[in-house]
Backbone as XML, in Angstrom:
<?xml version="1.0"?>
<chain id="A" units="angstrom">
  <residue number="1" name="MET">
    <atom name="N" x="-19.633" y="4.161" z="22.799"/>
    <atom name="CA" x="-18.331" y="4.201" z="22.156"/>
    <atom name="C" x="-18.424" y="4.790" z="20.751"/>
  </residue>
  <residue number="2" name="LEU">
    <atom name="N" x="-19.488" y="4.428" z="20.022"/>
    <atom name="CA" x="-19.617" y="4.906" z="18.650"/>
    <atom name="C" x="-19.784" y="6.420" z="18.566"/>
  </residue>
  <residue number="3" name="ALA">
    <atom name="N" x="-20.323" y="7.032" z="19.607"/>
    <atom name="CA" x="-20.520" y="8.481" z="19.610"/>
    <atom name="C" x="-19.289" y="9.233" z="20.106"/>
  </residue>
  <residue number="4" name="ASN">
    <atom name="N" x="-18.297" y="8.530" z="20.595"/>
    <atom name="CA" x="-17.088" y="9.147" z="21.122"/>
    <atom name="C" x="-16.326" y="9.832" z="19.979"/>
  </residue>
  <residue number="5" name="PRO">
    <atom name="N" x="-16.043" y="11.144" z="20.098"/>
    <atom name="CA" x="-15.320" y="11.850" z="19.031"/>
    <atom name="C" x="-13.922" y="11.285" z="18.781"/>
  </residue>
  <residue number="6" name="ALA">
    <atom name="N" x="-13.252" y="10.805" z="19.822"/>
    <atom name="CA" x="-11.923" y="10.227" z="19.638"/>
    <atom name="C" x="-12.008" y="8.937" z="18.816"/>
  </residue>
  <residue number="7" name="PHE">
    <atom name="N" x="-13.045" y="8.141" z="19.047"/>
    <atom name="CA" x="-13.247" y="6.918" z="18.282"/>
    <atom name="C" x="-13.554" y="7.246" z="16.819"/>
  </residue>
  <residue number="8" name="GLN">
    <atom name="N" x="-14.412" y="8.220" z="16.601"/>
    <atom name="CA" x="-14.749" y="8.620" z="15.236"/>
    <atom name="C" x="-13.518" y="9.159" z="14.505"/>
  </residue>
  <residue number="9" name="SER">
    <atom name="N" x="-12.689" y="9.896" z="15.215"/>
    <atom name="CA" x="-11.449" y="10.406" z="14.632"/>
    <atom name="C" x="-10.519" y="9.259" z="14.247"/>
  </residue>
  <residue number="10" name="LEU">
    <atom name="N" x="-10.422" y="8.267" z="15.111"/>
    <atom name="CA" x="-9.591" y="7.097" z="14.831"/>
    <atom name="C" x="-10.096" y="6.359" z="13.596"/>
  </residue>
  <residue number="11" name="VAL">
    <atom name="N" x="-11.392" y="6.158" z="13.513"/>
    <atom name="CA" x="-11.976" y="5.460" z="12.368"/>
    <atom name="C" x="-11.695" y="6.225" z="11.078"/>
  </residue>
  <residue number="12" name="ARG">
    <atom name="N" x="-11.866" y="7.537" z="11.105"/>
    <atom name="CA" x="-11.598" y="8.356" z="9.914"/>
    <atom name="C" x="-10.131" y="8.290" z="9.521"/>
  </residue>
  <residue number="13" name="ALA">
    <atom name="N" x="-9.232" y="8.374" z="10.502"/>
    <atom name="CA" x="-7.800" y="8.336" z="10.206"/>
    <atom name="C" x="-7.394" y="6.991" z="9.610"/>
  </residue>
  <residue number="14" name="ARG">
    <atom name="N" x="-7.892" y="5.904" z="10.179"/>
    <atom name="CA" x="-7.565" y="4.576" z="9.649"/>
    <atom name="C" x="-8.125" y="4.396" z="8.245"/>
  </residue>
  <residue number="15" name="ARG">
    <atom name="N" x="-9.338" y="4.843" z="8.039"/>
    <atom name="CA" x="-9.965" y="4.704" z="6.719"/>
    <atom name="C" x="-9.206" y="5.520" z="5.674"/>
  </residue>
  <residue number="16" name="ARG">
    <atom name="N" x="-8.838" y="6.752" z="6.020"/>
    <atom name="CA" x="-8.093" y="7.612" z="5.088"/>
    <atom name="C" x="-6.749" y="6.995" z="4.731"/>
  </residue>
  <residue number="17" name="PHE">
    <atom name="N" x="-6.065" y="6.466" z="5.744"/>
    <atom name="CA" x="-4.764" y="5.842" z="5.521"/>
    <atom name="C" x="-4.908" y="4.592" z="4.649"/>
  </residue>
  <residue number="18" name="ALA">
    <atom name="N" x="-5.894" y="3.761" z="4.939"/>
    <atom name="CA" x="-6.108" y="2.544" z="4.159"/>
    <atom name="C" x="-6.449" y="2.877" z="2.705"/>
  </residue>
  <residue number="19" name="TRP">
    <atom name="N" x="-7.272" y="3.885" z="2.486"/>
    <atom name="CA" x="-7.619" y="4.269" z="1.121"/>
    <atom name="C" x="-6.419" y="4.846" z="0.377"/>
  </residue>
  <residue number="20" name="ALA">
    <atom name="N" x="-5.558" y="5.566" z="1.074"/>
    <atom name="CA" x="-4.352" y="6.098" z="0.429"/>
    <atom name="C" x="-3.446" y="4.959" z="-0.032"/>
  </residue>
  <residue number="21" name="LEU">
    <atom name="N" x="-3.244" y="3.969" z="0.831"/>
    <atom name="CA" x="-2.420" y="2.827" z="0.442"/>
    <atom name="C" x="-3.076" y="2.035" z="-0.693"/>
  </residue>
  <residue number="22" name="THR">
    <atom name="N" x="-4.387" y="1.916" z="-0.646"/>
    <atom name="CA" x="-5.111" y="1.225" z="-1.717"/>
    <atom name="C" x="-4.940" y="1.955" z="-3.039"/>
  </residue>
  <residue number="23" name="ALA">
    <atom name="N" x="-5.017" y="3.270" z="-3.017"/>
    <atom name="CA" x="-4.847" y="4.060" z="-4.244"/>
    <atom name="C" x="-3.444" y="3.890" z="-4.814"/>
  </residue>
  <residue number="24" name="ILE">
    <atom name="N" x="-2.449" y="3.883" z="-3.947"/>
    <atom name="CA" x="-1.072" y="3.676" z="-4.413"/>
    <atom name="C" x="-0.941" y="2.303" z="-5.063"/>
  </residue>
  <residue number="25" name="MET">
    <atom name="N" x="-1.483" y="1.282" z="-4.407"/>
    <atom name="CA" x="-1.381" y="-0.073" z="-4.936"/>
    <atom name="C" x="-2.107" y="-0.211" z="-6.268"/>
  </residue>
  <residue number="26" name="LEU">
    <atom name="N" x="-3.299" y="0.372" z="-6.362"/>
    <atom name="CA" x="-4.044" y="0.328" z="-7.617"/>
    <atom name="C" x="-3.300" y="1.057" z="-8.733"/>
  </residue>
  <residue number="27" name="ALA">
    <atom name="N" x="-2.687" y="2.181" z="-8.409"/>
    <atom name="CA" x="-1.923" y="2.928" z="-9.416"/>
    <atom name="C" x="-0.750" y="2.098" z="-9.931"/>
  </residue>
  <residue number="28" name="VAL">
    <atom name="N" x="-0.065" y="1.415" z="-9.032"/>
    <atom name="CA" x="1.074" y="0.583" z="-9.431"/>
    <atom name="C" x="0.605" y="-0.552" z="-10.345"/>
  </residue>
  <residue number="29" name="TYR">
    <atom name="N" x="-0.400" y="-1.287" z="-9.913"/>
    <atom name="CA" x="-0.860" y="-2.431" z="-10.699"/>
    <atom name="C" x="-1.511" y="-2.002" z="-12.012"/>
  </residue>
  <residue number="30" name="PHE">
    <atom name="N" x="-2.376" y="-1.003" z="-11.976"/>
    <atom name="CA" x="-3.002" y="-0.574" z="-13.215"/>
    <atom name="C" x="-1.982" y="0.061" z="-14.154"/>
  </residue>
  <residue number="31" name="GLY">
    <atom name="N" x="-0.993" y="0.747" z="-13.597"/>
    <atom name="CA" x="0.074" y="1.298" z="-14.440"/>
    <atom name="C" x="0.813" y="0.198" z="-15.182"/>
  </residue>
  <residue number="32" name="TYR">
    <atom name="N" x="1.093" y="-0.897" z="-14.482"/>
    <atom name="CA" x="1.773" y="-2.032" z="-15.102"/>
    <atom name="C" x="0.890" y="-2.669" z="-16.178"/>
  </residue>
  <residue number="33" name="ILE">
    <atom name="N" x="-0.362" y="-2.918" z="-15.853"/>
    <atom name="CA" x="-1.272" y="-3.554" z="-16.800"/>
    <atom name="C" x="-1.509" y="-2.657" z="-18.022"/>
  </residue>
  <residue number="34" name="LEU">
    <atom name="N" x="-1.682" y="-1.371" z="-17.789"/>
    <atom name="CA" x="-1.892" y="-0.455" z="-18.915"/>
    <atom name="C" x="-0.643" y="-0.340" z="-19.786"/>
  </residue>
  <residue number="35" name="THR">
    <atom name="N" x="0.522" y="-0.407" z="-19.167"/>
    <atom name="CA" x="1.761" y="-0.404" z="-19.939"/>
    <atom name="C" x="1.846" y="-1.663" z="-20.794"/>
  </residue>
  <residue number="36" name="LEU">
    <atom name="N" x="1.486" y="-2.802" z="-20.207"/>
    <atom name="CA" x="1.465" y="-4.047" z="-20.986"/>
    <atom name="C" x="0.471" y="-3.972" z="-22.132"/>
  </residue>
  <residue number="37" name="ALA">
    <atom name="N" x="-0.651" y="-3.332" z="-21.901"/>
    <atom name="CA" x="-1.693" y="-3.265" z="-22.921"/>
    <atom name="C" x="-1.351" y="-2.294" z="-24.050"/>
  </residue>
  <residue number="38" name="PHE">
    <atom name="N" x="-0.822" y="-1.136" z="-23.699"/>
    <atom name="CA" x="-0.649" y="-0.092" z="-24.701"/>
    <atom name="C" x="0.794" y="0.146" z="-25.148"/>
  </residue>
  <residue number="39" name="ARG">
    <atom name="N" x="1.766" y="-0.262" z="-24.342"/>
    <atom name="CA" x="3.176" y="-0.099" z="-24.718"/>
    <atom name="C" x="3.967" y="-1.361" z="-24.382"/>
  </residue>
  <residue number="40" name="PRO">
    <atom name="N" x="3.579" y="-2.522" z="-24.919"/>
    <atom name="CA" x="4.246" y="-3.766" z="-24.548"/>
    <atom name="C" x="5.727" y="-3.784" z="-24.929"/>
  </residue>
  <residue number="41" name="ALA">
    <atom name="N" x="6.095" y="-3.062" z="-25.977"/>
    <atom name="CA" x="7.498" y="-3.037" z="-26.389"/>
    <atom name="C" x="8.382" y="-2.390" z="-25.321"/>
  </residue>
  <residue number="42" name="LEU">
    <atom name="N" x="7.800" y="-1.484" z="-24.539"/>
    <atom name="CA" x="8.558" y="-0.818" z="-23.483"/>
    <atom name="C" x="9.029" y="-1.821" z="-22.425"/>
  </residue>
  <residue number="43" name="LEU">
    <atom name="N" x="8.128" y="-2.710" z="-22.008"/>
    <atom name="CA" x="8.499" y="-3.712" z="-21.008"/>
    <atom name="C" x="9.182" y="-4.918" z="-21.640"/>
  </residue>
  <residue number="44" name="GLY">
    <atom name="N" x="9.042" y="-5.093" z="-22.943"/>
    <atom name="CA" x="9.666" y="-6.218" z="-23.621"/>
    <atom name="C" x="11.084" y="-5.957" z="-24.077"/>
  </residue>
  <residue number="45" name="ARG">
    <atom name="N" x="11.537" y="-4.721" z="-23.908"/>
    <atom name="CA" x="12.898" y="-4.377" z="-24.306"/>
    <atom name="C" x="13.912" y="-5.144" z="-23.471"/>
  </residue>
  <residue number="46" name="GLN">
    <atom name="N" x="15.013" y="-5.548" z="-24.104"/>
    <atom name="CA" x="16.051" y="-6.263" z="-23.367"/>
    <atom name="C" x="16.702" y="-5.338" z="-22.350"/>
  </residue>
  <residue number="47" name="LEU">
    <atom name="N" x="16.946" y="-5.903" z="-21.167"/>
    <atom name="CA" x="17.593" y="-5.126" z="-20.113"/>
    <atom name="C" x="19.050" y="-4.867" z="-20.468"/>
  </residue>
  <residue number="48" name="THR">
    <atom name="N" x="19.725" y="-5.911" z="-20.935"/>
    <atom name="CA" x="21.109" y="-5.822" z="-21.385"/>
    <atom name="C" x="21.196" y="-6.512" z="-22.732"/>
  </residue>
  <residue number="49" name="LEU">
    <atom name="N" x="21.851" y="-5.892" z="-23.683"/>
    <atom name="CA" x="21.950" y="-6.477" z="-25.011"/>
    <atom name="C" x="22.594" y="-7.856" z="-24.929"/>
  </residue>
  <residue number="50" name="GLY">
    <atom name="N" x="22.013" y="-8.805" z="-25.625"/>
    <atom name="CA" x="22.538" y="-10.159" z="-25.652"/>
    <atom name="C" x="22.068" y="-11.036" z="-24.507"/>
  </residue>
  <residue number="51" name="GLN">
    <atom name="N" x="21.313" y="-10.483" z="-23.576"/>
    <atom name="CA" x="20.787" y="-11.254" z="-22.443"/>
    <atom name="C" x="19.278" y="-11.431" z="-22.621"/>
  </residue>
  <residue number="52" name="PRO">
    <atom name="N" x="18.725" y="-12.545" z="-22.164"/>
    <atom name="CA" x="17.301" y="-12.801" z="-22.414"/>
    <atom name="C" x="16.336" y="-12.049" z="-21.495"/>
  </residue>
  <residue number="53" name="MET">
    <atom name="N" x="16.825" y="-11.434" z="-20.436"/>
    <atom name="CA" x="15.918" y="-10.759" z="-19.500"/>
    <atom name="C" x="15.436" y="-9.434" z="-20.079"/>
  </residue>
  <residue number="54" name="SER">
    <atom name="N" x="14.108" y="-9.210" z="-19.958"/>
    <atom name="CA" x="13.535" y="-7.957" z="-20.439"/>
    <atom name="C" x="13.344" y="-6.986" z="-19.267"/>
  </residue>
  <residue number="55" name="VAL">
    <atom name="N" x="13.012" y="-5.771" z="-19.588"/>
    <atom name="CA" x="12.776" y="-4.731" z="-18.588"/>
    <atom name="C" x="11.573" y="-5.091" z="-17.714"/>
  </residue>
  <residue number="56" name="GLY">
    <atom name="N" x="10.617" y="-5.823" z="-18.275"/>
    <atom name="CA" x="9.403" y="-6.168" z="-17.547"/>
    <atom name="C" x="9.639" y="-7.037" z="-16.322"/>
  </residue>
  <residue number="57" name="ILE">
    <atom name="N" x="10.679" y="-7.835" z="-16.318"/>
    <atom name="CA" x="10.931" y="-8.730" z="-15.180"/>
    <atom name="C" x="11.316" y="-7.942" z="-13.922"/>
  </residue>
  <residue number="58" name="PRO">
    <atom name="N" x="12.316" y="-7.061" z="-13.971"/>
    <atom name="CA" x="12.600" y="-6.289" z="-12.753"/>
    <atom name="C" x="11.454" y="-5.347" z="-12.363"/>
  </residue>
  <residue number="59" name="VAL">
    <atom name="N" x="10.707" y="-4.870" z="-13.343"/>
    <atom name="CA" x="9.554" y="-4.020" z="-13.026"/>
    <atom name="C" x="8.506" y="-4.847" z="-12.274"/>
  </residue>
  <residue number="60" name="GLY">
    <atom name="N" x="8.288" y="-6.085" z="-12.708"/>
    <atom name="CA" x="7.354" y="-6.975" z="-12.015"/>
    <atom name="C" x="7.814" y="-7.271" z="-10.592"/>
  </residue>
  <residue number="61" name="PHE">
    <atom name="N" x="9.101" y="-7.539" z="-10.408"/>
    <atom name="CA" x="9.627" y="-7.744" z="-9.057"/>
    <atom name="C" x="9.506" y="-6.464" z="-8.231"/>
  </residue>
  <residue number="62" name="GLY">
    <atom name="N" x="9.660" y="-5.329" z="-8.893"/>
    <atom name="CA" x="9.491" y="-4.050" z="-8.198"/>
    <atom name="C" x="8.075" y="-3.869" z="-7.686"/>
  </residue>
  <residue number="63" name="MET">
    <atom name="N" x="7.112" y="-4.380" z="-8.445"/>
    <atom name="CA" x="5.724" y="-4.308" z="-7.986"/>
    <atom name="C" x="5.540" y="-5.127" z="-6.712"/>
  </residue>
  <residue number="64" name="PHE">
    <atom name="N" x="6.165" y="-6.302" z="-6.662"/>
    <atom name="CA" x="6.087" y="-7.098" z="-5.438"/>
    <atom name="C" x="6.765" y="-6.378" z="-4.283"/>
  </residue>
  <residue number="65" name="ALA">
    <atom name="N" x="7.889" y="-5.726" z="-4.563"/>
    <atom name="CA" x="8.590" y="-4.982" z="-3.522"/>
    <atom name="C" x="7.714" y="-3.846" z="-2.994"/>
  </residue>
  <residue number="66" name="VAL">
    <atom name="N" x="7.027" y="-3.146" z="-3.887"/>
    <atom name="CA" x="6.124" y="-2.067" z="-3.470"/>
    <atom name="C" x="5.000" y="-2.634" z="-2.614"/>
  </residue>
  <residue number="67" name="THR">
    <atom name="N" x="4.478" y="-3.798" z="-3.007"/>
    <atom name="CA" x="3.414" y="-4.435" z="-2.228"/>
    <atom name="C" x="3.889" y="-4.744" z="-0.821"/>
  </residue>
  <residue number="68" name="PHE">
    <atom name="N" x="5.056" y="-5.365" z="-0.698"/>
    <atom name="CA" x="5.594" y="-5.694" z="0.623"/>
    <atom name="C" x="5.892" y="-4.431" z="1.426"/>
  </residue>
  <residue number="69" name="LEU">
    <atom name="N" x="6.379" y="-3.405" z="0.761"/>
    <atom name="CA" x="6.659" y="-2.144" z="1.448"/>
    <atom name="C" x="5.377" y="-1.521" z="1.993"/>
  </residue>
  <residue number="70" name="LEU">
    <atom name="N" x="4.324" y="-1.509" z="1.195"/>
    <atom name="CA" x="3.061" y="-0.933" z="1.652"/>
    <atom name="C" x="2.470" y="-1.738" z="2.814"/>
  </residue>
  <residue number="71" name="VAL">
    <atom name="N" x="2.602" y="-3.050" z="2.753"/>
    <atom name="CA" x="2.138" y="-3.877" z="3.872"/>
    <atom name="C" x="2.946" y="-3.555" z="5.122"/>
  </residue>
  <residue number="72" name="ALA">
    <atom name="N" x="4.256" y="-3.420" z="4.971"/>
    <atom name="CA" x="5.106" y="-3.095" z="6.116"/>
    <atom name="C" x="4.752" y="-1.732" z="6.698"/>
  </residue>
  <residue number="73" name="VAL">
    <atom name="N" x="4.485" y="-0.761" z="5.846"/>
    <atom name="CA" x="4.095" y="0.568" z="6.315"/>
    <atom name="C" x="2.774" y="0.487" z="7.075"/>
  </residue>
  <residue number="74" name="TYR">
    <atom name="N" x="1.824" y="-0.267" z="6.535"/>
    <atom name="CA" x="0.529" y="-0.399" z="7.195"/>
    <atom name="C" x="0.676" y="-1.072" z="8.558"/>
  </residue>
  <residue number="75" name="VAL">
    <atom name="N" x="1.424" y="-2.167" z="8.622"/>
    <atom name="CA" x="1.605" y="-2.887" z="9.882"/>
    <atom name="C" x="2.329" y="-2.011" z="10.900"/>
  </residue>
  <residue number="76" name="HIS">
    <atom name="N" x="3.358" y="-1.294" z="10.457"/>
    <atom name="CA" x="4.095" y="-0.425" z="11.377"/>
    <atom name="C" x="3.188" y="0.660" z="11.935"/>
  </residue>
  <residue number="77" name="ARG">
    <atom name="N" x="2.435" y="1.292" z="11.064"/>
    <atom name="CA" x="1.545" y="2.371" z="11.521"/>
    <atom name="C" x="0.458" y="1.830" z="12.447"/>
  </residue>
  <residue number="78" name="THR">
    <atom name="N" x="-0.076" y="0.668" z="12.113"/>
    <atom name="CA" x="-1.093" y="0.069" z="12.968"/>
    <atom name="C" x="-0.529" y="-0.254" z="14.340"/>
  </residue>
  <residue number="79" name="ASN">
    <atom name="N" x="0.659" y="-0.833" z="14.372"/>
    <atom name="CA" x="1.253" y="-1.230" z="15.647"/>
    <atom name="C" x="1.717" y="-0.047" z="16.489"/>
  </residue>
  <residue number="80" name="THR">
    <atom name="N" x="2.126" y="1.031" z="15.864"/>
    <atom name="CA" x="2.672" y="2.156" z="16.629"/>
    <atom name="C" x="1.661" y="3.258" z="16.916"/>
  </residue>
  <residue number="81" name="VAL">
    <atom name="N" x="0.755" y="3.506" z="15.993"/>
    <atom name="CA" x="-0.174" y="4.628" z="16.154"/>
    <atom name="C" x="-1.566" y="4.153" z="16.561"/>
  </residue>
  <residue number="82" name="TYR">
    <atom name="N" x="-2.158" y="3.315" z="15.709"/>
    <atom name="CA" x="-3.559" y="2.963" z="15.920"/>
    <atom name="C" x="-3.759" y="2.082" z="17.140"/>
  </residue>
  <residue number="83" name="ASP">
    <atom name="N" x="-2.868" y="1.134" z="17.378"/>
    <atom name="CA" x="-3.022" y="0.276" z="18.558"/>
    <atom name="C" x="-2.951" y="1.085" z="19.850"/>
  </residue>
  <residue number="84" name="GLN">
    <atom name="N" x="-2.088" y="2.086" z="19.888"/>
    <atom name="CA" x="-1.989" y="2.937" z="21.076"/>
    <atom name="C" x="-3.278" y="3.727" z="21.272"/>
  </residue>
  <residue number="85" name="ARG">
    <atom name="N" x="-3.824" y="4.262" z="20.187"/>
    <atom name="CA" x="-5.080" y="5.015" z="20.295"/>
    <atom name="C" x="-6.238" y="4.112" z="20.710"/>
  </residue>
  <residue number="86" name="ILE">
    <atom name="N" x="-6.261" y="2.901" z="20.205"/>
    <atom name="CA" x="-7.296" y="1.936" z="20.607"/>
    <atom name="C" x="-7.163" y="1.614" z="22.081"/>
  </residue>
  <residue number="87" name="SER">
    <atom name="N" x="-5.942" y="1.400" z="22.531"/>
    <atom name="CA" x="-5.712" y="1.114" z="23.961"/>
    <atom name="C" x="-6.171" y="2.283" z="24.828"/>
  </residue>
  <residue number="88" name="ASP">
    <atom name="N" x="-5.862" y="3.492" z="24.404"/>
    <atom name="CA" x="-6.302" y="4.673" z="25.160"/>
    <atom name="C" x="-7.826" y="4.750" z="25.200"/>
  </residue>
  <residue number="89" name="LEU">
    <atom name="N" x="-8.484" y="4.450" z="24.095"/>
    <atom name="CA" x="-9.940" y="4.475" z="24.058"/>
    <atom name="C" x="-10.531" y="3.402" z="24.984"/>
  </residue>
  <residue number="90" name="LYS">
    <atom name="N" x="-9.937" y="2.221" z="24.982"/>
    <atom name="CA" x="-10.439" y="1.144" z="25.860"/>
    <atom name="C" x="-10.289" y="1.516" z="27.335"/>
  </residue>
  <residue number="91" name="GLN">
    <atom name="N" x="-9.145" y="2.113" z="27.680"/>
    <atom name="CA" x="-8.917" y="2.513" z="29.066"/>
    <atom name="C" x="-9.902" y="3.610" z="29.455"/>
  </residue>
  <residue number="92" name="GLY">
    <atom name="N" x="-10.181" y="4.511" z="28.557"/>
    <atom name="CA" x="-11.140" y="5.573" z="28.842"/>
    <atom name="C" x="-12.557" y="5.032" z="28.994"/>
  </residue>
  <residue number="93" name="ALA">
    <atom name="N" x="-12.887" y="3.986" z="28.232"/>
    <atom name="CA" x="-14.222" y="3.392" z="28.302"/>
    <atom name="C" x="-14.407" y="2.596" z="29.580"/>
  </residue>
  <residue number="94" name="GLU">
    <atom name="N" x="-13.325" y="2.051" z="30.108"/>
    <atom name="CA" x="-13.421" y="1.242" z="31.330"/>
    <atom name="C" x="-13.631" y="2.100" z="32.571"/>
  </residue>
  <residue number="95" name="LYS">
    <atom name="N" x="-13.242" y="3.345" z="32.490"/>
    <atom name="CA" x="-13.351" y="4.231" z="33.661"/>
    <atom name="C" x="-14.758" y="4.687" z="33.903"/>
  </residue>
</chain>
């Protein structure tokens, strides 16, 4: 199975996809942390004058939304693309 070109292609595709999502997630989180470190006034600015909420709060919730979105994208792709390819590989190996 390990020498099967279709299996190797599947492994490469899954790894590439996982690393792409990881890079996006790291960019989001490090962007937030670096903004807090070097431009804290940007996230500390009031969202609406006279209200206590700062810009950083919706940005933080946005980070959670991005996290959930990336998880949903990964699960959808796994269930629709990779699971089908795995099933095809298993059926081919059984023959």
